[in-house]
N, C-alpha and C positions, 0 to 999 in steps of 0.2 A: 400559298401552298408550298412554293419553292422552299420559303424559309422554314416551315414546319419540318419538311424533309431533312434540311441541313442540320436542325437541332437534333432531330432522331439519329441521323447518320453520326453526329458528333458524339452523342450519348453512346450509341453502340460501340463506337471507336475507343471511347473512353473505357468503357466496361471491359472490352476485349483485352486492353492493355493494363487495366487496373491491378494493383498489387497492394500489399499491405502498407506500403510506404507512400501511397498517393490518394489520399481521401479528401484533400483540402476542397476540391470542387463539390464533391458529394455533400460536405458539411456545410458549405456555403449557404448563406440566406439569400443570394442574389441569383434567383432563378424562377421561373413561372411558378406562381402559387398552386397551379393545377398539377405541377409535377415536382413535388417535394423531394423524390428520389432520383431525379435526373443527375446524371454523372456518378451514380452509385453502383456498385456491383448488382448484377441481375438478381432479382428476388428479394432486395433489400426492404425490410418492413419499416414502416414510419410510425413513430409514436408522438402523439401531440394531445395536449388538453384542449386546444382551442381550434385546431385546423380540422375541417370536415373531411379533408382528403386523407386523414391518419387512418392506419389499420387498427391502431389501439391507442386507448387514453392512458394506459398504465405499461410501464416498462416490464414488470413481473408478468403481465398478461402476454406480452409479446415473447418474452423469454419461454413462457410455458407452451406457447404455441409451436415452438420449434420441435422437429422429430428428434427422438431420442436414439440417434444414430451417429455416424461419424462424418456426415456431411458439413460443409462449411455454411455459415450463416451470418447475416449482417443486419444490425438495427440502427436506424438513425432515429436520434432522439431530438425534438423540437426544443427550441428555447423555452425554459421554465423551470419551476421548483416542484419536485415530485416527492411527495411524502409516502414512502413505501419501503419495504424490505425486497431486494432482489436477490434470488438464489439460482445459481447457475449449477445444474447438476449433469447435464448432457456431457457426452464425451467429445463430439465434434467441434471443430474450431468456431468460435463464437465471438463476435466483435460488436461492441457498443460504440457508436459515433456520436458524440455531442455536437449539435449544431453550433458553428462559430465562423466567424470571418477572421479569426486571428489564431490559426491552429497551433503556432509555435509558443503561444503564451497562455500558462494557466490562470494568469491574473485577469484575462478577458473572456473566461469560459462563461458561457450563457445557460448552461444546463447544471442543477444542483439537485442530488438525491439525498434525503435525509430522513432520519426517524429520531426519536427520543427515548428509545429503550435502554435500560441499563440493568445491572445485575447488583442486587443489595446483598452483598457478601455477608451481612449479619443475620439475615433471615433465609439465605440461600439454602435450598435443598440439593446438594451437589449430585444426587443420583437422578435427578430428573431436570435440572437447571444448570446451565453452563454459560460462560462468557459468551460464547458463539451465538447464543440466543439473542444478544443485543445487537448483531451486526447489520449494517446497513446494506452491504454487499457480502454475498457468500459465495465462494467458487470451490465446490467440493461435491463428491459423488452422492453423499448423504449427510444427514445432520451430524452424525457422529464423527465423520472424517475431519471436520474442522473443530472438534470439541478440544478445549485446553486440557480436560481431564485432571488427573492426580497422579502422584508418583513420578519416579524418575523420567518414565517415557510416557507419562500423561495416559496411561491405559485404563486404570480403575477409576470410578467404578463401571466405566463403558468399555467393552472391548475394542481393541484396535482394529478397523477394517483393513481388507487388503485389496479393495476395489480401487481403481484409479479413475478419476473423473475427467474433467476437460483437459485435452492436451494442448489446447491452445487458445486461451481466452485473452481478448484485448479490449481495452477501453481508452477512448481518445476524448480529451477535453471535456471531462466530467469532474464535477465536485461531489465527493461522498463525505457527507457531514453526520456525526451523531451529536445532536443538541441536547443531550440530557442534562447538561449544565452549562450555564454561561458565565458563572462568576468564578474567577480564578484567585483561589485563596492563598496567600504566601505561607510557606513552612520552610523550616531549615532543612537543608538538604540531607544533614545527618539523621534525621529522624523521619523522613518520608517514607511512606508505605501505602499498602493498599487502603483505600478509602480516605487517604488523607490528601492534602492539595487538590481535592476535587469537590469541594462544596459538599462533602457527605455522600456524594454519588460514587458507586464503584465503577467496575469495567463497563465501558460503553464504546463498542467498536464500530468504526467506520468501515472496516474491511476485515474479512477472515478467509483463509484458504487452507485446504489441506487435501493431500493426494491429487494434486492438480497443477498445471502450469499456467501462469497469468502474467502479463505485461501491461504497463500503463504509460500513457504518454500525455504530457501536459494536463495532468489531472491532480486533484488535491484530495487529502484525508485529513479530516479535522475532528478532533476530539479532545479529551482530557486524559483520563486513564485508559491505558490499553487501546489506543487509537486503531492499531493494526496488528493482526495476529497472522503470522506465517507459519502454519501448522505442520505437523508430520508429514514428511514426504511431499511437502508443498514447495514450489519454487516460484518466486515472483521477482520481476525486474521492473524498475521504475525510471523512466527517463524524463527529464525536465519537468519534474512533478514536485509536489509539495505535501509534507506531513507535518502537522502541528498538534502538540499535546503537551503533557506535564509528567504523568507518572508512568514510567516503562512504557512509553507511548509506541514503541516499536518492539515488539516481543514475539517469541515463538520458538519453534523447534527446527523448522526448515531452512531453505536458503533465500535470502533477500539480497538483491543487489540494487543499489541507488546510484544512479549516474546524472551528473549535472542537476541535482536537485536541491530543494530547499527544505532544511529539517530545522523546526522552530519550536522553542518552548513558550508555552502560555503561562508556565508558574514555575516555581522551584522543583526540581524533580531529576529523572533519569531518562536520557534517550532511549536505551535499549536494556533489554532484559531477555538473555537467550539461554536455551537449553540445547545441550548437544544429544543427538540421538544416532549414534553410529550404527544402529540396527538397520538403517535406511540407506537406500543407495544414492541420495543427493548428497552433496557436499554442504552440510548444515553451517549456518553462520549468517551474520549480517555484515554486509561490504558496502562502503560508501565510497565513491570516486568522483572527484572533480565537483564536490557539492559544497554547500555552506550549512553550517550548524550555528544557528543564530536564535535571538530573540524573536519571538513570533510577532509579525507586523501588528497583530491584533492584541497582543498582551495587554493587560490593565496597566496604563501608563504610570499609576501611583506605586507599581511594585519595583523594588530595586532587585533585580535579578543578577546582579554582579556575581559571578563566581557560584551561582545556584544551580547549575545544570551539570551533571556528569555525562560522559559518553557511554557508559553502560555498567551494569552489575550483573554478575554470573547468576542465572536462574538455577543452574546446576554446575557441577565441576567440569563439564565439557563445553561450556560457552566459548564461542569464537566470534569476535567482533573486529573488524579492521576498517580504518579510515586512511583514505589516500589522496593525496593532492586536494585537501579540502580547506576551506577558510572556517575559522572558528572566532566567534565574537567574544565579548568580555563576559557572557554568560557561563562560559565554560569554566568549571572548577580547575584551578592550577593542577590538582592531582590528576585530571583527565578521568580515569576510571575509578570505580570504588567497590568495595567488597559488598556481599549481601546484606550482611548485618554483623555487629560485633561478636554475636554468640554463635554465628554460622557463616563464616567468611566465604567459603565455596570458591577459593581462589587457588586450589591445589594444582589442578591441570588445565586450567582454562587457558585460552590464548587470546590475548588483546594487544593490538598493534596499531601504530600510526606510521605513515610515510608521507612527507611533504606537508604536513600540517603547517598553516601559517595563520596569522592574524593575532590580535590580543589575547585570544583564548588558548594559544599554544605556549606553553612554557616548559622546555624539554627538562630543565633541572628540577622542577617540582613534580614531575610526573611520578606516579606511583611505580614500585619496583616491578610489578608485573604488566606493566605497559611496554612493550617491545618497540623501540624506535628503529625501524628497518629503512634499507635502501630502496631506492627506485627499481633497482635490479631485482632485489628480493620480492618486492610487490608484484613486478612484472611476472616473475617465474612462478610465484605461488597463488596470487590473488587477482589476475586479470580475469576477465569473463570467460575466456576459453578455457583456463586452468580450473575455475571454479565449476564449470559446468561440463568439463569434459569435450570441449569443442564450442563452437559458437551456436547458441541454441537457435534452430530454424523457427521457434515460435516467438522469437523477438524481432521487431522492427528497428534494425540498426540504421537504417537511412533517415529515421525521423530526426 
């Protein structure tokens, strides 16, 4: 009895002091089977496909059970592979915790969420179907907030919503995978485009966000074309995480910041495709700090990808992409960045920059004219996290 009292007391003490920076004990598998949420924040829901103590067998069912208000909620997900689509529309802070005994390493994650939905752009009816419909995880107040849409601001044929969704979504140690295609077809980088280099499959998102804030820790996002979309008025931070794809596999309108992360190409293609949307309050752009831009660990070994990956191309004339203190392997094309297309370059007012790039993929003398090679001082003054977000975001776990 005394032992039980000590366990309960320890759990209570942990919950009382728990913060967004200390979930390792909650995520651990080393605790009594009858107490799966021991050491977790009070009220944490447990999802498992095999444990009779689980509150839900589906992650989406657990998310849907949360109140549509501003209260904070946590969901612990048991080890396993879940085929489903997860949609987070609520405003309140929402945290998904993947069970793991190695929280600092995405390579040892035990939780995978996947689906195989993709968009056939040849037969797509743009008025009712969008890239967003293929996402494994969506964080947005409604369906249209995360739509790619059409036009300069992506507003037609669907009106842009003015509702803001989740103010603080977090995910730890979860793999998000769109498995719509498994074969990685080689293409020349000069001719790649939609539905190319993707086995004939079009956009297939692992993650999409719009009108919301989200951050991810030791998580992975795997796809081919359009792996992740950071949409209008969306802000997302990725720490010690991984993104894999080939064609424009990190794309969007909003603000994406990658820190100490691995960005890997599975085939010849382009890492980023960005649009600027100056009519929104966030500082739009894709920013990479202390990261590695490399050949994907699971790329087809028969492919010669030397020089077949570019750092970005401008989705519109306001595109902003910056790499800082990042390693680049031989898959990076010597030019670095590329125009959109020969007949439509879109490089008039874009801002592309590198600071401190190193490795065989960095060749300063070969970089295109619109790639600004800036100093560490310039990067700190203009592209540090606090400069991009107007202060250190309270919704990011900087102690992870």
